[in-house]
C-alpha positions in Angstrom: -15.3 -82.7 34.5 -13.9 -82.3 30.9 -15.7 -80.7 28.1 -14.8 -81.4 24.5 -14.0 -78.6 22.2 -12.5 -79.2 18.8 -8.8 -78.5 18.6 -7.7 -75.0 17.8 -4.7 -74.5 15.5 -1.7 -72.4 16.3 -2.6 -70.1 13.4 -6.2 -69.6 14.8 -4.8 -68.7 18.2 -2.3 -66.3 16.7 -5.0 -64.6 14.7 -7.4 -64.2 17.7 -4.6 -62.9 19.9 -3.8 -60.3 17.2 -7.5 -59.2 17.2 -7.4 -58.9 21.0 -4.4 -56.7 20.8 -6.2 -54.4 18.3 -9.3 -54.3 20.5 -7.2 -53.3 23.6 -6.4 -50.0 21.8 -10.1 -49.3 21.0 -12.3 -46.8 22.8 -14.8 -49.6 23.4 -12.2 -51.5 25.5 -11.0 -48.3 27.3 -14.6 -47.6 28.3 -15.2 -51.2 29.4 -12.0 -51.3 31.5 -12.6 -47.7 32.7 -15.7 -48.9 34.6 -13.2 -50.6 36.9 -15.2 -53.8 37.6 -14.0 -57.3 37.4 -16.4 -59.4 35.3 -15.9 -62.5 37.5 -15.7 -61.3 41.1 -17.5 -57.9 40.8 -14.9 -56.0 42.8 -13.7 -52.6 41.7 -10.1 -51.8 40.7 -8.2 -49.0 39.1 -8.5 -49.6 35.3 -4.8 -50.2 35.0 -5.1 -53.3 37.2 -7.7 -55.0 35.0 -6.7 -57.4 32.2 -8.6 -58.5 29.1 -10.0 -62.0 29.5 -11.8 -64.2 27.0 -14.9 -65.7 28.6 -14.4 -68.7 26.3 -10.6 -69.0 26.0 -9.0 -68.8 22.6 -7.3 -72.1 23.1 -10.7 -73.6 23.7 -12.3 -72.1 20.6 -13.2 -68.7 21.8 -13.0 -65.6 19.6 -11.6 -62.1 20.2 -15.0 -60.4 19.8 -16.7 -57.8 22.0 -19.2 -60.4 23.2 -16.4 -62.7 24.5 -14.0 -60.2 26.0 -14.4 -58.9 29.5 -12.2 -57.0 32.1 -10.9 -59.2 34.8 -8.7 -58.6 37.9 -5.4 -60.4 37.7 -6.4 -62.8 40.5 -9.5 -64.0 38.7 -7.8 -64.1 35.3 -5.0 -66.3 36.8 -7.4 -68.6 38.6 -9.7 -69.0 35.6 -6.8 -69.8 33.1 -8.4 -71.8 30.3 -11.6 -72.8 31.9 -14.9 -72.6 30.1 -17.7 -70.6 31.8 -19.3 -73.8 33.2 -16.0 -75.1 34.5 -15.4 -71.7 36.2 -18.8 -71.9 37.9 -18.1 -75.4 39.1 -14.8 -74.3 40.4 -16.4 -71.4 42.3 -19.1 -73.8 43.7 -16.4 -76.1 45.1 -14.6 -73.2 46.7 -17.8 -72.1 48.4 -18.5 -75.6 49.7 -15.0 -75.8 51.2 -15.5 -72.5 53.1 
């Protein structure tokens, strides 16, 4: 299922990625990642193994704000790619049905 989000310009993407790089250095992010929990699968990892993920991806209109950034394991981050939260939930549901 496709969801329409208005196009995001290259300039907007560049600006949001720069904000994310700044937030990666903040004590807020270090605490968040330090908890060691992947937002998506709930498993625990060493903080160095968690990446920063946008719940609503920048290329789909998401912002680099504290409410949209979460720690994710590399596996979940790679699987989620540019999915919106609803698309991610639908993906997980399909996986569960196949098992």
